[in-house]
C-alpha positions as CSV (number, residue, x, y, z in Angstrom):
1,X,-47.8,93.3,-79.7
2,X,-49.5,96.1,-81.5
3,X,-48.7,96.6,-85.0
4,X,-49.5,99.5,-87.4
5,X,-49.2,99.5,-91.1
6,X,-46.8,96.6,-91.0
7,X,-44.7,98.3,-88.2
8,X,-44.5,96.7,-84.9
9,X,-44.5,98.9,-82.1
10,X,-41.8,97.8,-79.6
11,X,-43.5,96.8,-76.2
12,X,-41.1,99.0,-74.0
13,X,-40.3,102.1,-75.7
14,X,-41.9,105.4,-75.5
15,X,-45.4,106.1,-77.3
16,X,-44.0,109.1,-79.1
17,X,-40.7,107.5,-80.1
18,X,-42.7,104.1,-81.2
19,X,-44.8,105.8,-83.9
20,X,-41.7,107.4,-85.4
21,X,-41.0,104.1,-87.0
22,X,-44.1,104.1,-89.2
23,X,-43.2,105.6,-92.7
24,X,-44.6,108.9,-93.1
25,X,-44.8,110.0,-89.4
26,X,-42.0,112.1,-88.0
27,X,-41.6,113.2,-84.5
28,X,-43.8,116.5,-84.9
29,X,-46.9,114.5,-86.0
30,X,-46.4,111.5,-83.5
31,X,-46.2,114.5,-80.9
32,X,-49.5,116.0,-82.3
33,X,-51.6,112.6,-82.4
34,X,-50.4,111.8,-78.6
35,X,-51.2,115.4,-77.2
36,X,-54.8,114.8,-78.6
37,X,-55.2,111.3,-77.1
38,X,-53.5,113.2,-73.9
39,X,-50.9,110.8,-73.0
40,X,-48.2,111.7,-70.7
41,X,-44.5,112.0,-72.5
42,X,-43.6,109.0,-70.5
43,X,-46.0,106.5,-71.4
44,X,-44.9,103.3,-73.1
45,X,-46.5,101.0,-75.9
46,X,-47.6,98.5,-72.9
47,X,-49.7,101.3,-71.2
48,X,-51.8,101.4,-74.2
49,X,-55.0,99.5,-74.2
50,X,-57.4,98.6,-77.3
51,X,-59.6,101.8,-77.1
52,X,-56.4,104.1,-77.1
53,X,-54.9,101.8,-80.0
54,X,-58.2,102.0,-82.3
55,X,-58.3,105.7,-81.4
56,X,-54.7,106.1,-82.2
57,X,-54.7,104.3,-85.5
58,X,-57.9,106.0,-86.5
59,X,-56.5,109.3,-86.1
60,X,-53.1,108.6,-88.3
61,X,-55.0,106.9,-90.8
62,X,-57.2,109.7,-91.5
63,X,-55.0,112.6,-91.1
64,X,-51.6,111.6,-92.5
65,X,-50.6,109.6,-95.7
66,X,-48.4,106.4,-94.5
67,X,-47.0,103.3,-95.8
68,X,-47.7,102.3,-99.3
69,X,-50.2,105.1,-100.1
70,X,-47.2,107.7,-99.3
71,X,-44.7,105.5,-101.4
72,X,-47.4,105.5,-104.4
73,X,-48.3,108.8,-104.6
74,X,-44.2,109.8,-104.4
75,X,-43.9,107.3,-107.4
76,X,-46.8,109.0,-109.3
77,X,-45.5,112.4,-108.7
78,X,-42.1,111.7,-110.2
79,X,-43.8,109.9,-113.0
80,X,-45.7,112.7,-113.7
81,X,-42.4,114.8,-113.6
82,X,-40.8,112.4,-115.9
83,X,-43.6,112.4,-118.8
84,X,-43.7,116.2,-118.7
85,X,-39.7,116.1,-119.0
86,X,-39.0,118.5,-116.7
87,X,-35.5,119.9,-115.3
88,X,-36.3,118.7,-111.9
89,X,-37.0,115.3,-113.5
90,X,-33.9,115.2,-115.1
91,X,-31.7,116.5,-112.1
92,X,-33.5,114.0,-109.9
93,X,-32.6,111.0,-112.6
94,X,-29.2,111.8,-112.8
95,X,-29.0,112.0,-108.6
96,X,-28.2,115.9,-108.5
97,X,-29.9,118.6,-106.4
98,X,-33.1,119.6,-107.8
99,X,-34.0,122.7,-106.2
100,X,-31.3,124.8,-107.3
101,X,-28.3,124.1,-104.9
102,X,-25.2,124.7,-106.3
103,X,-23.0,121.5,-108.0
104,X,-20.0,123.5,-109.1
105,X,-18.3,123.7,-105.2
106,X,-20.2,120.8,-103.9
107,X,-17.3,118.1,-103.5
108,X,-19.8,115.6,-102.5
109,X,-21.8,115.9,-105.7
110,X,-19.0,115.8,-107.7
111,X,-17.7,112.8,-105.9
112,X,-20.8,111.0,-106.8
113,X,-20.9,112.1,-110.5
114,X,-17.4,110.9,-110.8
115,X,-18.4,107.3,-109.6
116,X,-21.4,107.3,-112.0
117,X,-19.3,108.1,-115.0
């Protein structure tokens, strides 16, 4: 069994699919890592030996933010916005769209607001 950042990589799954379950790694990042390592698209987790496992963990740890580090960075960014009392932080706190999307004609947002009040 291979583990990566508290995530168990399932033995029979495709290597690229298995790495997606790690928080902070999406399909394109996973694809990039395995293209650097030179694995075929049909490779499975059980095909990987300890050497390639070490290379994969080294690449991911030194290239991308994952797991608790990613969560901590996101929480710190939100905390800074709340301290500055920006419009974006207020909208985020209310559960509304924060990037300029309309809420007047958006049925789902209206329902969400009605349920909160």
